[in-house]
C-alpha positions in Angstrom: 0.2 0.0 -0.1 1.1 3.5 -0.6 1.8 6.2 1.9 -1.2 8.6 1.0 -1.6 12.0 2.7 -5.3 12.9 2.7 -5.9 16.4 2.9 -9.0 17.1 5.0 -10.6 20.9 5.5 -10.9 22.1 8.5 -14.4 23.3 7.6 -17.5 21.2 6.6 -19.2 21.8 3.5 -22.4 23.9 4.2 -25.5 22.0 3.6 -27.5 23.8 0.6 -31.2 24.7 0.6 -31.4 21.9 -2.3 -29.9 19.5 -0.5 -32.4 19.7 2.5 -35.3 20.0 -0.1 -34.4 16.8 -1.7 -33.7 14.8 1.7 -37.2 15.9 2.8 -39.2 14.9 -0.3 -40.1 11.5 0.6 -41.4 12.7 4.3 -43.0 16.0 3.0 -46.2 14.8 4.7 -44.9 14.8 8.0 -42.8 18.0 7.9 -44.4 20.3 5.3 -42.4 23.3 4.1 -43.6 25.4 6.9 -43.4 24.1 10.4 -45.4 25.0 13.8 -43.2 25.4 17.0 -44.0 21.9 18.2 -43.2 20.5 14.7 -39.8 22.4 14.5 -39.0 21.2 18.2 -39.5 17.8 17.2 -37.5 18.0 14.3 -34.6 19.9 15.8 -34.7 17.8 19.1 -34.9 21.0 21.3 -38.1 21.6 23.3 -40.5 24.1 22.4 -39.3 26.1 25.3 -35.9 26.1 24.4 -36.6 26.8 20.6 -38.2 29.9 21.9 -35.2 31.0 24.1 -33.1 30.7 21.1 -35.4 32.3 19.2 -35.1 35.6 21.4 -31.1 35.0 21.5 -31.2 35.7 17.8 -30.8 32.3 16.5 -32.6 31.0 13.3 -33.7 34.4 12.4 -33.7 33.8 8.5 -35.8 30.9 9.2 -38.7 32.2 11.5 -41.9 34.2 10.4 -42.5 36.2 14.0 -45.7 36.9 15.2 -48.3 34.2 16.6 -48.0 31.6 15.5 -44.4 31.0 15.1 -43.6 29.5 11.7 -40.4 28.3 10.7 -39.1 27.7 6.8 -38.3 24.0 7.0 -35.3 24.1 4.5 -34.1 27.1 6.0 -34.2 25.9 9.4 -32.7 22.5 8.8 -29.7 24.1 6.6 -29.6 26.5 9.8 -29.3 23.7 12.2 -27.0 21.2 10.3 -24.5 24.4 9.5 -24.0 25.8 12.9 -20.4 25.8 13.9 -20.0 23.0 16.6 -18.6 24.1 20.1 -16.1 21.8 21.9 -17.4 23.1 25.1 -20.2 21.7 26.9 -22.0 22.4 30.1 -20.3 21.2 32.9 -22.8 18.4 35.2 -23.1 19.3 38.9 -21.2 16.5 40.1 -18.4 17.1 37.8 -18.1 20.7 38.6 -17.7 19.9 42.3 -21.4 21.4 43.3 -23.5 19.1 45.5 -27.1 18.8 44.6 -28.9 19.8 47.5 -32.8 19.6 48.1 -33.0 22.6 50.2 -34.8 21.1 52.8 -33.3 23.3 55.4 -33.5 26.6 53.5 -36.4 29.1 53.3 -37.7 29.9 50.0 
């Protein structure tokens, strides 16, 4: 075998709207081009509350129609989800951070 150096780019190739549209053709009945909040949450894996929080933080602004009801353009939403930069940091779990989880039985709330 030959020793071949594989050059891999540092960035992923962004997903295009055409690729998203093509991927959703077989399941277009389940996920129509316009998604409500709960369907967008199901598709993204976020809870509806988390999705609303992300919207308030400025995420997905090109994918959503503001107002009531919140409507998401499916293809733009999926492309935005897939093309987001990955963060290497994750939120520490309480045990890993050294914090004890206390029921707070002796504190007044």
